C-alpha positions in Angstrom: 0.0 0.0 0.0 2.8 2.4 0.8 4.5 1.7 -2.5 1.3 2.3 -4.4 0.8 5.6 -2.6 4.4 6.7 -3.3 4.0 5.8 -7.0 0.7 7.8 -7.2 2.4 10.8 -5.6 5.3 10.7 -8.0 2.9 10.5 -11.0 0.7 13.3 -9.6 3.7 15.6 -9.1 5.0 14.9 -12.6 1.6 15.6 -14.2 1.1 18.8 -12.3 4.7 20.0 -13.3 4.1 19.2 -16.9 0.7 21.0 -16.9 2.4 24.1 -15.4 5.0 24.1 -18.1 2.4 23.8 -20.9 0.4 26.7 -19.4 3.5 29.0 -19.2 4.5 28.1 -22.8 1.0 28.8 -24.0 0.9 32.2 -22.3 4.3 33.2 -23.7 3.1 32.3 -27.2 0.0 34.3 -26.9 2.0 37.4 -25.6 4.5 37.0 -28.5 1.6 36.8 -31.1 0.0 39.9 -29.6 3.2 41.9 -29.7 4.1 40.8 -33.2 0.7 41.7 -34.6 0.8 45.1 -32.9 4.2 45.8 -34.4 3.2 44.8 -37.9 0.1 46.9 -37.6 2.2 50.0 -36.7 4.6 49.4 -39.6 1.7 49.0 -42.0 0.2 52.3 -40.9 3.6 54.0 -41.5 3.9 52.6 -45.0 0.4 53.6 -45.8 1.1 57.1 -44.6 4.3 57.6 -46.8 2.7 57.6 -50.4 -0.1 59.8 -49.1 2.5 62.4 -48.0 4.4 62.2 -51.4 1.2 62.8 -53.4 0.4 65.7 -51.4 3.9 67.1 -51.8 3.6 67.1 -55.6 0.3 68.9 -55.6 1.2 71.5 -52.9 2.7 74.7 -54.1 6.1 76.1 -53.3 4.6 78.1 -50.6 4.2 75.0 -48.5 7.7 73.5 -48.9 8.7 75.1 -45.7 6.1 73.1 -43.7 7.3 69.7 -45.2 10.6 69.6 -43.3 9.1 69.5 -39.8 6.7 66.7 -40.8 9.4 64.6 -42.2 11.4 65.1 -39.0 8.5 63.8 -36.9 8.1 60.8 -39.2 11.7 60.0 -38.9 11.6 60.2 -35.2 8.6 58.0 -35.0 10.2 55.5 -37.4 13.2 55.4 -35.1 11.0 54.7 -32.1 9.3 51.9 -34.0 12.6 50.4 -35.1 13.8 50.6 -31.5 10.6 48.8 -30.4 11.0 46.3 -33.2 14.6 45.5 -32.0 13.4 45.1 -28.4 10.7 42.8 -29.6 13.2 40.9 -31.6 15.4 40.4 -28.6 12.4 39.4 -26.5 11.4 36.9 -29.1 14.9 35.5 -29.1 14.8 35.2 -25.3 11.5 33.5 -25.5 12.7 31.1 -28.0 15.6 30.2 -25.7 13.2 29.7 -22.8 10.9 27.6 -24.9 13.9 25.5 -25.9 14.9 25.1 -22.3 11.4 24.2 -21.4 11.2 21.7 -24.2 14.5 20.2 -22.9 13.1 20.0 -19.4 9.9 18.4 -20.7 11.9 15.9 -22.7 14.0 15.1 -19.5 10.8 14.8 -17.4 9.3 12.5 -20.0 12.4 10.3 -19.9 12.2 10.3 -16.1 8.6 9.5 -16.2 9.2 6.6 -18.5 12.0 5.3 -16.3 9.8 5.7 -13.2 7.1 3.7 -15.0 9.5 1.0 -15.9 10.9 0.9 -12.3 7.4 0.9 -10.9 6.4 -1.9 -13.1 9.4 -4.0 -12.0 8.5 -3.1 -8.3 4.9 -4.2 -8.9 6.0 -7.4 -10.5 8.4 -8.2 -7.6 5.8 -7.2 -5.1 3.2 -9.5 -6.7 5.7 -12.3 -6.8 6.6 -11.7 -3.1 3.0 -11.5 -2.2 2.3 -14.8 -3.9 5.3 -16.4 -2.1 4.0 -15.1 1.3 0.5 -16.4 0.6 1.9 -19.7 -0.3 4.1 -19.8 2.8 1.1 -18.7 5.0 -1.1 -21.5 3.6 1.7 -24.0 4.3 2.2 -22.7 7.8 -1.6 -22.8 8.4 -1.7 -26.5 7.4 1.3 -27.2 9.6 -0.3 -25.4 12.5 -3.6 -27.3 12.1 -1.6 -30.5 12.0 0.4 -29.4 15.1 -2.9 -28.5 17.0 -4.3 -32.0 16.2 -1.1 -33.6 17.5 -1.2 -31.4 20.7 -4.9 -32.4 21.3 -4.0 -36.0 20.9 -1.1 -35.7 23.3 -3.2 -33.7 25.8 -5.9 -36.4 25.6 -3.4 -39.1 26.2 -1.9 -37.1 29.1 -5.3 -36.6 30.7 -6.1 -40.3 30.3 -2.8 -41.3 32.0 -3.2 -38.6 34.7 -6.7 -39.8 35.4 -5.5 -43.4 35.7 -2.6 -42.1 37.9 -5.0 -40.1 40.1 -7.3 -43.0 40.4 -4.4 -45.1 41.6 -3.4 -42.4 44.0 -6.9 -42.1 45.3 -7.2 -45.8 45.8 -3.9 -45.9 47.6 -5.0 -43.0 49.8 -8.3 -44.7 50.6 -6.4 -47.9 51.5 -4.2 -45.8 53.8 -7.2 -44.1 55.4 -9.0 -47.5 55.9 -5.9 -48.9 57.5 -5.6 -45.9 59.9 -9.4 -46.0 60.8 -9.1 -49.8 61.3 -6.2 -49.2 63.7 -8.3 -46.4 65.5 -11.3 -48.7 65.8 -9.1 -51.5 67.2 -7.7 -49.0 69.7 -11.2 -47.8 70.7 -12.4 -51.4 71.1 -9.4 -52.1 73.4 -10.2 -48.9 75.5 -14.0 -48.8 75.2 -14.7 -48.5 78.9 -12.2 -45.6 79.2 -13.6 -43.8 76.2 -17.1 -44.2 77.4 -16.2 -42.7 80.7 -14.5 -39.8 79.0 -17.3 -39.1 76.5 -20.3 -39.4 78.9 -18.8 -38.4 82.2 -19.7 -34.6 81.8 -23.1 -35.6 80.4 -23.9 -37.7 83.4 -23.3 -34.7 85.6 -25.7 -32.6 83.5 -28.3 -35.4 83.6 -28.0 -35.6 87.4 -28.4 -31.8 87.7 -31.4 -31.8 85.3 -32.9 -34.7 87.2 -32.7 -32.7 90.5 -34.4 -29.7 88.8 -37.0 -31.9 87.3 -37.7 -33.4 90.8 -38.1 -29.9 92.1 -40.6 -28.9 89.4 -42.5 -32.2 90.0 -42.7 -31.4 93.7 -43.9 -27.9 92.9 -46.5 -29.3 90.5 -47.7 -31.7 93.1 -48.0 -28.9 95.7 -49.9 -26.8 93.2 -52.3 -29.7 92.3 -52.9 -30.5 96.0 -53.0 -26.9 97.2 -53.7 -24.3 94.5 -53.0 -21.6 97.1 -49.4 -22.4 96.8 -49.6 -21.0 93.2 -51.2 -17.9 94.6 -48.3 -17.4 97.0 -45.9 -17.8 94.2 -47.7 -15.3 92.1 -47.9 -12.8 94.9 -44.1 -13.0 95.2 -43.2 -13.0 91.5 -45.9 -11.3 89.5 -45.0 -7.6 88.6 -47.2 -4.8 87.2 -46.1 -5.8 83.7 -48.0 -9.1 84.2 -51.3 -7.4 85.2 -52.8 -7.3 81.7 -52.2 -11.0 81.3 -53.6 -11.7 84.7 -56.7 -9.7 83.9 -57.2 -11.7 80.7 -56.8 -14.9 82.7 -59.4 -13.8 85.2 -61.7 -12.7 82.4 -61.4 -16.2 80.7 -62.7 -17.8 84.0 -66.0 -15.9 84.1 -68.7 -18.4 83.4 -72.3 -19.0 84.5 -71.1 -21.7 86.9 -68.7 -19.5 88.9 -70.2 -16.0 88.4 -71.3 -16.0 92.0 -67.6 -15.8 93.1 -67.2 -12.5 91.3 -69.7 -10.8 93.7 -69.1 -9.3 97.1 -72.5 -8.7 98.6 -74.6 -6.7 96.2 -71.7 -5.5 94.1 -69.4 -7.4 91.7 -65.7 -7.3 92.4 -65.0 -5.3 89.3 -67.3 -2.5 90.6 -65.3 -2.5 93.8 -62.0 -2.5 91.8 -63.2 0.4 89.7 -64.2 2.4 92.8 -60.7 1.9 94.1 -59.2 2.9 90.7 -61.5 5.9 90.6 -60.5 6.9 94.1 -56.8 6.7 93.2 -57.4 8.6 90.0 -59.2 11.3 92.0 -56.3 11.6 94.4 -53.9 11.8 91.5 -55.9 14.6 89.8 -56.4 16.4 93.1 -52.6 16.3 93.8 -52.0 17.5 90.2 -54.5 20.4 90.6 -52.9 21.3 94.0 -49.4 21.3 92.3 -50.8 23.5 89.4 -52.4 25.9 91.8 -49.2 26.2 93.8 -47.2 26.7 90.6 -49.6 28.3 88.0 -46.8 28.5 85.3 -46.1 24.8 85.7 -48.6 22.9 83.5 -48.2 19.2 82.7 -47.8 18.5 79.0 -47.9 15.3 77.0 -45.1 14.6 74.6 -42.1 12.3 74.0 -38.4 12.0 74.5 -35.8 12.4 71.8 -32.1 11.4 72.1 -30.0 14.1 70.3 -26.8 12.2 70.9 -25.2 14.6 73.4 -28.4 15.5 75.2 -32.0 14.5 75.7 -34.9 16.8 74.9 -38.7 16.8 75.6 -40.9 17.3 72.5 -44.5 18.3 73.2 -47.5 17.5 71.0 -47.0 20.8 69.1 -43.4 19.7 68.2 -41.8 22.3 70.6 -38.5 21.1 72.0 -37.4 21.7 75.7 -34.2 20.6 77.4 -34.5 18.4 80.4 -33.8 20.0 83.7 -32.6 16.8 85.3 -30.6 14.0 83.7 -32.5 10.8 82.9 -32.3 7.8 85.2 -30.4 4.8 83.9 -33.5 2.7 83.5 -35.0 5.4 81.1 -32.1 5.5 78.6 -34.1 3.2 76.3 -37.1 5.6 76.2 -36.1 7.3 73.0 -39.3 8.4 71.1 -41.5 7.0 73.9 -44.5 9.0 75.3 -43.9 10.9 78.6 -45.6 13.7 80.6 -43.6 16.7 81.8 -44.0 20.0 83.6 -42.3 23.1 82.1 -40.3 25.2 84.5 -38.2 28.2 83.3 -38.1 26.8 79.8 -36.9 23.4 80.9 -38.9 20.1 81.2 -39.3 18.1 84.4 -40.6 14.6 83.7 -43.5 13.5 85.8 -44.7 10.3 84.1 -43.6 7.9 81.4 -45.4 5.2 79.5 -43.4 2.1 78.5 -45.5 0.4 75.9 -43.0 -2.4 75.1 -41.7 -5.2 77.3 -39.5 -8.3 76.7 -41.1 -11.7 77.2 -39.9 -15.2 76.9 -40.8 -17.3 73.8 -44.2 -18.9 74.2 -44.4 -22.6 74.8 -44.2 -24.5 71.5 -42.0 -22.0 69.8 -38.4 -23.0 68.9 -35.6 -21.8 71.3 -31.9 -21.5 70.9 -29.6 -22.9 73.5 -30.7 -23.3 77.1 -32.1 -19.8 77.4 -35.5 -19.0 75.9 -35.6 -16.5 73.1 -36.8 -13.0 74.3 -39.4 -11.3 72.2 -41.1 -7.9 72.3 -44.6 -7.6 73.5 -46.4 -4.3 72.8 -49.0 -2.7 75.0 -52.6 -2.9 73.8 -54.1 0.5 73.0 -57.5 -0.8 72.2 -59.5 -1.7 69.1 -59.4 1.9 67.7 -59.5 2.8 64.0 -56.2 4.7 63.2 -55.7 6.4 59.8 -52.1 6.9 58.7 -51.6 9.5 55.8 -48.2 9.5 54.2 -46.2 7.9 51.3 -43.2 6.0 52.9 -43.0 2.9 55.1 -46.8 2.8 55.4 -46.9 -1.1 55.6 -44.4 -1.0 58.5 -46.4 1.7 60.4 -49.6 -0.3 59.8 -48.1 -3.5 61.1 -46.7 -1.7 64.2 -50.1 -0.2 65.2 -51.7 -3.6 64.6 -49.2 -5.0 67.2 -50.8 -2.5 69.6 -54.3 -3.9 68.9 -55.4 -1.0 66.6 -57.2 -1.3 63.3 -54.8 0.6 61.0 -55.7 2.0 57.6 -53.2 3.8 55.3 -53.7 6.5 52.6 -51.1 7.6 50.1 -52.2 10.9 48.6 -49.8 10.6 45.7 -51.4 7.3 44.6 -55.0 7.5 45.8 -57.6 10.1 44.9 -58.9 12.6 47.5 -62.4 11.2 47.0 -61.3 8.1 48.8 -60.0 9.9 51.9 -63.4 11.3 52.9 -64.7 7.9 53.9 -61.5 7.0 55.7 -61.6 10.2 57.7 -65.2 9.6 58.8 -64.4 6.1 60.1 -61.1 7.0 61.8 -60.8 7.5 65.6 -57.3 8.8 65.3 -55.7 10.5 62.3 -51.9 10.6 62.0 -50.3 12.7 59.2 -46.6 12.3 58.2 -46.1 15.9 57.2 -42.8 15.3 55.4 -44.3 12.9 53.0 -47.6 14.5 51.9 -48.5 17.3 49.5 -49.5 20.7 51.0 -53.1 20.5 49.6 -53.8 17.6 52.0 -54.7 20.2 54.6 -57.7 21.2 52.5 -59.2 17.8 53.5 -57.7 17.3 57.0 -58.1 19.9 59.8 -54.9 19.8 61.9 -56.6 21.7 64.7 -58.9 18.8 65.4 -58.3 17.0 68.7 -58.0 13.5 67.1 -55.4 14.7 64.5 -51.7 14.2 65.2 -49.0 15.8 62.9 -45.6 14.1 62.8 -42.7 16.4 61.8 -40.5 13.3 61.7 -41.7 9.7 61.5 -40.6 6.2 62.5 -42.3 3.1 63.8 -41.8 4.2 67.4 -43.0 7.7 66.7 -46.1 6.4 65.0 -47.0 4.3 68.1 -46.1 7.3 70.4 -48.3 9.8 68.5 -51.2 7.2 68.4 -50.9 6.9 72.2 -50.7 10.7 72.7 -53.8 11.4 70.6 -55.8 8.6 72.3 -54.7 10.0 75.7 -55.6 13.6 74.6 -59.1 12.4 73.4 -59.6 10.5 76.7 -59.8 7.1 75.1 -57.1 5.6 77.3 
């Protein structure tokens, strides 16, 4: 390709140079013709003017002979000028002839060079074609050799793999024989020392079995005491039951109410639950009275409902209107897990003093029948029951998680995504909802044209999470007097 391009460039340069010479020669010929024709025209005019002047001289009288001499002088001077121009033109023609001759010589030389280059180029092309044919032939031969070599290599590799496979099989068999011999020796050694091995393997297990047997005997004894004397179980419950177990205890009592034993739930004319509620009402009255006395003593200190937030370096109290207040006193160690949990606080000089907290989650052991890991039962979370209230959650993110969380608290949760559902659908949901929770960060502004945030049963969450959803549901229910 490079030789073809060089050959083309040489040919192109030669043709362009030859074309330039032809154009120059043509232009010089045209200039020469123009000058010669102009000179001949001037000479002809001079010759035509001479007879005319001689005829006039014969007819003119002697009075005009004096005017003839100046005219002849002018004619002679013009003739000299024309002769001078003619000589210059002659020299110029001579010079042009020389240049044309030189140009012709150059053209002849270039033609000869062009012919030599063509001959040389032809020889190069012939040699190149021959070399190309040789290389093609050599390439085909090498290709055939390579294919033969690849076939030989494949055969050798197949043979090598076959031998290696046989060798590996022999090695594997030898290794298996060696392992069988070693395991045989181990089994013989174990058979010889069976009693010792049995003691080593099951000695610790026997201790565990004995310990478990003693515990089982204790539980059996406790069961016998309970069966023979159920009051023993009551004593146990009085000692070990805590306030976290009261909801389960009440459910247990409720499950025992039947027509056969209903008489045991009366004390005189009143049922025991009426008496219990009188006591609960009395305690509630005393608490309200104490709160009112405190508020009358400190009119600026009003109890507010809100939740705690851990800011990392400090804890703050956030009320239901999302106002934040620093805590006046540090939290107790048992309240460090109360992040985003509902609390009540009194504001004093711009700082919050906690008065009550509500822990709506507790850890319980896995129920009987559920799988356990290790010797300790798996601990699970048990959430407090808020009641069978209808709660509407309006937002666009994590709605399924929030719904599931409120269902864990016993609520009937319904969700509404204003970006995906029409505003016509929200009217029915609002009318059926006891509590309305709005995740303000994830709803459009025109939602407030359908929801009145000033309503008592509406809670607005500036930030939202599963714990905060439960906290705000509790706060709204508490504010509405439903808890």
